[in-house]
C-alpha positions as CSV (number, residue, x, y, z in Angstrom):
1,X,62.1,-43.4,-65.2
2,X,63.0,-43.0,-61.6
3,X,61.2,-41.0,-58.9
4,X,62.8,-39.9,-55.7
5,X,60.7,-39.8,-52.5
6,X,61.4,-37.1,-49.9
7,X,59.9,-37.0,-46.5
8,X,58.6,-33.8,-44.8
9,X,62.2,-33.0,-43.7
10,X,63.2,-33.3,-47.4
11,X,65.3,-36.4,-46.7
12,X,65.5,-38.9,-49.6
13,X,63.9,-42.1,-48.3
14,X,63.3,-44.2,-51.4
15,X,63.7,-44.5,-55.2
16,X,60.7,-45.7,-57.2
17,X,61.4,-47.3,-60.5
18,X,58.7,-50.0,-60.7
19,X,55.1,-49.0,-61.5
20,X,52.5,-49.9,-64.1
21,X,52.0,-46.3,-65.3
22,X,52.9,-42.8,-64.5
23,X,51.5,-39.4,-65.8
24,X,53.4,-36.3,-64.7
25,X,52.2,-32.9,-65.9
26,X,54.1,-29.6,-65.6
27,X,52.2,-26.3,-66.3
28,X,53.3,-22.8,-67.2
29,X,50.9,-20.7,-65.2
30,X,49.1,-23.1,-62.9
31,X,50.1,-26.1,-60.7
32,X,51.0,-29.4,-62.2
33,X,49.9,-32.8,-61.1
34,X,50.7,-36.5,-61.2
35,X,49.2,-40.0,-61.0
36,X,51.1,-43.2,-60.5
37,X,49.5,-46.6,-60.8
38,X,51.1,-49.5,-58.9
39,X,50.4,-53.2,-58.4
40,X,49.7,-53.3,-54.7
41,X,52.7,-53.8,-52.5
42,X,52.3,-53.1,-48.8
43,X,55.9,-52.0,-48.6
44,X,55.1,-49.0,-50.8
45,X,52.9,-47.6,-48.0
46,X,56.0,-47.3,-45.8
47,X,57.3,-44.4,-47.8
48,X,54.4,-43.2,-50.0
49,X,52.6,-41.0,-47.5
50,X,50.5,-37.9,-47.7
51,X,52.5,-34.6,-47.6
52,X,55.7,-36.4,-48.7
53,X,57.3,-35.2,-51.9
54,X,58.2,-36.7,-55.3
55,X,61.1,-35.5,-57.5
56,X,61.6,-36.4,-61.1
57,X,64.9,-35.8,-62.8
58,X,63.3,-34.7,-66.1
59,X,61.3,-31.9,-64.4
60,X,62.2,-28.9,-62.4
61,X,59.0,-29.2,-60.4
62,X,58.5,-31.1,-57.2
63,X,55.2,-32.8,-56.4
64,X,53.3,-33.2,-53.1
65,X,51.6,-36.5,-52.4
66,X,48.0,-35.7,-51.6
67,X,45.8,-38.8,-52.3
68,X,46.4,-42.5,-51.7
69,X,43.8,-44.9,-53.0
70,X,43.8,-48.7,-52.8
71,X,41.6,-50.6,-55.3
72,X,40.8,-54.2,-54.4
73,X,39.8,-56.3,-57.4
74,X,39.7,-60.1,-57.3
75,X,40.0,-60.3,-61.1
76,X,42.4,-57.5,-62.0
77,X,44.4,-57.7,-58.7
78,X,44.8,-55.0,-56.1
79,X,46.3,-51.7,-57.1
80,X,47.6,-48.6,-55.4
81,X,46.9,-45.2,-57.0
82,X,48.9,-42.2,-55.8
83,X,48.1,-38.7,-56.9
84,X,49.0,-35.1,-56.0
85,X,50.0,-31.6,-57.2
86,X,53.1,-29.6,-57.6
87,X,54.5,-27.1,-55.1
88,X,52.6,-24.2,-56.7
89,X,49.4,-25.6,-55.0
90,X,50.8,-24.4,-51.7
91,X,49.5,-21.0,-52.6
92,X,45.9,-22.4,-52.3
93,X,46.6,-22.6,-48.5
94,X,46.5,-18.8,-48.1
95,X,44.0,-16.0,-48.9
96,X,44.5,-12.2,-49.3
97,X,43.9,-11.3,-45.7
98,X,41.3,-8.5,-45.5
99,X,41.0,-5.8,-48.2
100,X,44.1,-4.9,-50.2
101,X,44.8,-2.7,-53.2
102,X,47.8,-3.4,-55.4
103,X,48.8,-0.6,-57.8
104,X,52.0,-0.3,-59.9
105,X,54.6,-2.9,-60.8
106,X,53.1,-6.4,-61.1
107,X,56.1,-8.3,-59.8
108,X,56.4,-6.0,-56.8
109,X,52.7,-6.5,-56.1
110,X,53.0,-10.3,-56.2
111,X,56.0,-10.1,-53.9
112,X,54.0,-8.0,-51.5
113,X,51.2,-10.6,-51.6
114,X,53.7,-13.4,-50.8
115,X,55.4,-11.4,-48.1
116,X,52.1,-10.6,-46.3
117,X,50.6,-14.1,-46.7
118,X,53.6,-16.4,-46.4
119,X,57.1,-15.0,-46.1
120,X,56.8,-12.4,-43.3
121,X,53.1,-12.1,-42.4
122,X,51.8,-10.1,-39.4
123,X,50.2,-13.3,-38.1
124,X,53.1,-15.6,-37.2
125,X,51.1,-18.8,-37.8
126,X,50.8,-17.9,-41.5
127,X,54.5,-18.0,-42.1
128,X,56.2,-20.8,-44.1
129,X,59.8,-20.5,-43.0
130,X,61.5,-22.0,-46.0
131,X,59.5,-20.0,-48.6
132,X,61.5,-17.3,-50.6
133,X,60.8,-14.9,-53.4
134,X,63.3,-14.8,-56.3
135,X,62.9,-11.6,-58.4
136,X,63.1,-11.7,-62.2
137,X,65.2,-9.1,-64.2
138,X,63.5,-10.0,-67.4
139,X,61.9,-6.9,-69.0
140,X,58.9,-9.0,-70.0
141,X,58.2,-9.3,-66.3
142,X,59.5,-6.0,-64.9
143,X,57.4,-4.0,-67.4
144,X,54.1,-5.4,-66.3
145,X,51.6,-3.4,-64.2
146,X,48.8,-4.2,-61.7
147,X,45.8,-2.1,-60.6
148,X,43.6,-4.5,-58.7
149,X,41.6,-4.7,-55.4
150,X,41.1,-7.9,-53.5
151,X,39.2,-8.9,-50.4
152,X,39.7,-12.5,-49.1
153,X,40.6,-13.9,-52.5
154,X,42.5,-17.2,-52.7
155,X,46.2,-16.3,-53.2
156,X,46.7,-19.0,-55.8
157,X,43.7,-17.8,-57.8
158,X,45.0,-14.2,-57.8
159,X,48.5,-15.1,-58.9
160,X,47.3,-17.6,-61.5
161,X,44.8,-15.1,-62.9
162,X,47.5,-12.3,-63.2
163,X,49.9,-14.7,-64.9
164,X,47.3,-15.9,-67.4
165,X,46.2,-12.4,-68.2
166,X,49.8,-11.4,-69.0
167,X,50.9,-14.7,-70.7
168,X,53.7,-15.3,-68.1
169,X,54.5,-18.2,-65.9
170,X,55.1,-18.8,-62.2
171,X,56.8,-21.6,-60.4
172,X,57.9,-22.8,-57.0
173,X,61.0,-25.0,-57.1
174,X,62.7,-26.9,-54.3
175,X,66.3,-25.7,-54.1
176,X,69.4,-27.5,-52.9
177,X,69.0,-25.7,-49.6
178,X,65.4,-27.1,-49.3
179,X,63.8,-23.7,-49.9
180,X,60.5,-23.2,-51.7
181,X,61.7,-20.6,-54.3
182,X,58.9,-18.7,-56.0
183,X,59.6,-16.8,-59.3
184,X,57.9,-15.3,-62.3
185,X,59.2,-16.1,-65.8
186,X,58.4,-15.6,-69.4
187,X,58.9,-18.1,-72.2
188,X,61.2,-17.4,-75.2
189,X,59.7,-16.5,-78.5
190,X,60.7,-19.0,-81.1
191,X,58.0,-18.3,-83.6
192,X,58.1,-16.7,-87.1
193,X,57.2,-13.3,-85.5
194,X,60.7,-12.7,-84.2
195,X,64.3,-12.9,-85.6
196,X,66.4,-13.2,-82.4
197,X,66.0,-16.9,-81.7
198,X,66.0,-20.1,-83.8
199,X,62.6,-21.0,-85.0
200,X,60.8,-24.0,-83.5
201,X,58.0,-25.2,-85.9
202,X,55.5,-28.0,-85.6
203,X,54.1,-28.6,-89.0
204,X,53.3,-31.4,-91.5
205,X,56.1,-30.0,-93.6
206,X,58.5,-30.9,-90.9
207,X,56.8,-34.3,-90.3
208,X,56.7,-33.6,-86.5
209,X,52.9,-33.4,-86.1
210,X,51.3,-36.8,-85.6
211,X,47.7,-35.6,-85.4
212,X,46.0,-32.2,-84.9
213,X,42.7,-30.5,-84.1
214,X,41.9,-26.9,-85.0
215,X,39.0,-24.9,-83.5
216,X,37.9,-21.3,-83.9
217,X,34.8,-19.6,-82.4
218,X,33.4,-16.1,-81.9
219,X,30.3,-17.3,-80.0
220,X,31.4,-16.0,-76.6
221,X,33.4,-13.0,-78.0
222,X,32.5,-9.6,-76.3
223,X,34.2,-6.2,-77.0
224,X,32.3,-3.7,-74.8
225,X,31.4,-4.0,-71.1
226,X,29.4,-1.9,-68.7
227,X,31.1,-2.2,-65.3
228,X,28.9,-1.5,-62.3
229,X,30.5,-0.8,-59.0
230,X,29.3,0.4,-55.6
231,X,26.0,2.2,-55.0
232,X,22.3,1.3,-55.7
233,X,20.0,2.0,-58.6
234,X,20.6,5.1,-60.6
235,X,23.3,6.1,-58.1
236,X,25.4,3.1,-58.9
237,X,28.9,4.0,-60.2
238,X,29.7,2.7,-63.7
239,X,32.4,2.7,-66.3
240,X,32.3,1.6,-70.0
241,X,35.3,-0.4,-71.2
242,X,35.9,-1.1,-74.9
243,X,34.5,0.3,-78.1
244,X,32.6,-0.9,-81.2
245,X,29.5,0.0,-83.1
246,X,26.7,-1.5,-85.0
247,X,26.7,-5.2,-85.7
248,X,30.3,-5.4,-84.6
249,X,29.4,-4.3,-81.0
250,X,29.1,-7.2,-78.6
251,X,28.2,-6.1,-75.0
252,X,28.8,-7.6,-71.6
253,X,27.8,-6.7,-68.0
254,X,30.5,-6.7,-65.3
255,X,29.4,-6.8,-61.7
256,X,32.1,-4.9,-59.7
257,X,30.2,-4.3,-56.5
258,X,33.0,-5.9,-54.6
259,X,35.3,-3.0,-55.5
260,X,34.9,-0.3,-52.8
261,X,36.2,3.2,-52.6
262,X,36.5,3.0,-48.8
263,X,39.6,1.0,-48.1
264,X,41.8,0.2,-45.1
265,X,44.3,2.8,-46.4
266,X,41.7,5.5,-46.9
267,X,39.2,6.7,-49.5
268,X,40.0,6.2,-53.2
269,X,39.8,9.3,-55.4
270,X,37.3,9.2,-58.3
271,X,40.2,8.6,-60.8
272,X,41.6,5.8,-58.7
273,X,38.2,4.1,-58.3
274,X,37.3,4.4,-62.0
275,X,40.7,2.8,-62.8
276,X,39.8,-0.1,-60.6
277,X,36.5,-0.5,-62.4
278,X,38.2,-0.4,-65.8
279,X,40.7,-3.0,-64.7
280,X,37.9,-5.4,-63.7
281,X,36.2,-4.7,-67.0
282,X,39.3,-5.4,-69.0
283,X,39.7,-8.7,-67.2
284,X,36.1,-9.7,-67.9
285,X,36.6,-8.9,-71.6
286,X,39.8,-10.9,-71.6
287,X,37.7,-13.9,-70.6
288,X,35.4,-13.4,-73.7
289,X,37.9,-13.3,-76.6
290,X,37.7,-15.1,-79.9
291,X,38.5,-18.7,-79.1
292,X,41.2,-20.3,-81.2
293,X,42.6,-23.6,-80.2
294,X,45.2,-25.9,-81.7
295,X,45.6,-29.3,-80.2
296,X,47.7,-32.1,-81.4
297,X,50.2,-34.8,-80.7
298,X,53.7,-33.8,-81.8
299,X,57.1,-35.5,-82.0
300,X,59.5,-33.9,-79.6
301,X,62.5,-36.1,-79.6
302,X,64.2,-35.7,-83.0
303,X,63.9,-32.4,-84.9
304,X,63.1,-30.2,-82.0
305,X,63.9,-31.7,-78.6
306,X,62.2,-30.6,-75.4
307,X,64.7,-29.4,-72.8
308,X,67.2,-28.4,-75.6
309,X,65.4,-26.5,-78.4
310,X,62.4,-25.4,-76.5
311,X,60.9,-25.3,-72.9
312,X,57.6,-24.9,-71.2
313,X,56.3,-21.4,-71.7
314,X,58.1,-20.9,-75.0
315,X,56.3,-19.5,-78.0
316,X,56.5,-21.7,-81.1
317,X,55.1,-21.9,-84.6
318,X,52.3,-24.4,-85.3
319,X,50.5,-25.3,-88.5
320,X,48.2,-28.0,-89.9
321,X,47.8,-29.4,-93.4
322,X,44.9,-27.0,-94.2
323,X,46.8,-23.8,-93.9
324,X,45.8,-22.9,-90.3
325,X,49.0,-21.4,-88.8
326,X,50.0,-19.2,-85.9
327,X,52.0,-18.9,-82.8
328,X,51.2,-20.5,-79.5
329,X,53.0,-21.0,-76.2
330,X,53.6,-24.3,-74.4
331,X,51.1,-24.2,-71.6
332,X,51.9,-27.7,-70.2
333,X,54.1,-30.7,-70.7
334,X,52.9,-34.2,-70.1
335,X,55.3,-37.1,-69.4
336,X,53.7,-40.5,-69.6
337,X,55.5,-43.7,-68.9
338,X,53.8,-47.2,-69.0
339,X,54.3,-50.6,-70.5
340,X,53.7,-49.0,-73.9
341,X,56.8,-46.8,-73.5
342,X,57.7,-43.3,-72.6
343,X,55.8,-40.4,-74.2
344,X,56.5,-36.6,-73.8
345,X,54.1,-34.2,-75.4
346,X,53.3,-30.5,-75.0
347,X,50.0,-28.7,-75.0
348,X,49.7,-25.5,-77.0
349,X,47.7,-22.5,-76.0
350,X,47.0,-20.1,-78.8
351,X,48.1,-16.5,-78.2
352,X,45.3,-13.9,-78.5
353,X,45.9,-10.9,-80.7
């Protein structure tokens, strides 16, 4: 499996096809990463440099070389370990500058964030000249809303959080014109809960699950939260999000003191401010749902082939031999190549109902 090395001018300077092992991971709504393990060769250091790029034909993602480590061992021999993350990690280099409120269409809000932080910022030094935004026309994307307030938050954390909350993905790909093209996207539903697309099923009945682990827990589940915003003591402004009673009621406190009614664009109305508090409460409850996990090694080269029958972000049907069944989306894809051979296996993330 060949890797192409690009320098900071995106010029191809080397092809790597000899290494002891490689792990390359693409993810749906966060950055991916890689690790390559070499027998030490000083010539490698001529073109494996920090901030250079790696491109793999089997992935649409491009990786940035970030760490280079040399291990000297008289018994095992000297080795070079090269690691890094995909282009999505670039977003970690920017923050939401000052206080900003985003209200309305989610995609438009994210585009505004990128414009202000990277594409056309008011501070010229913040601009990344080859970064572009590619809008999506998918109704799964265009129908989503945002009503959040941020002050100095990491841009990557904001976009990652919004995508995880809405079960959508984001990616930055290197185009033929050497542009960093950002876009939002949603996987295709291939589960039993739809009839438009061919089903993709991983089940013992199809003999394409090698091993599996199932886990379910309500220990951290919460369904009502008291959200406390600005103010002190009895004068502190609060909102209640969620509803349940008796033994079914599981309460949670949400500290929203960072949400202010006094903004750079003026003072929020009571309705606008309470909407901000409710949004923060909903996000906190979303982090305390019933946990259901399905992990397993599956066969993805015969019956259902990755890259042909399903892709990262797609929703598929999964089941084990004990009757636990449901839909889950492909949250990441790991490509592993070593002396033992090539392995490609997805990671499932169960969809919360």
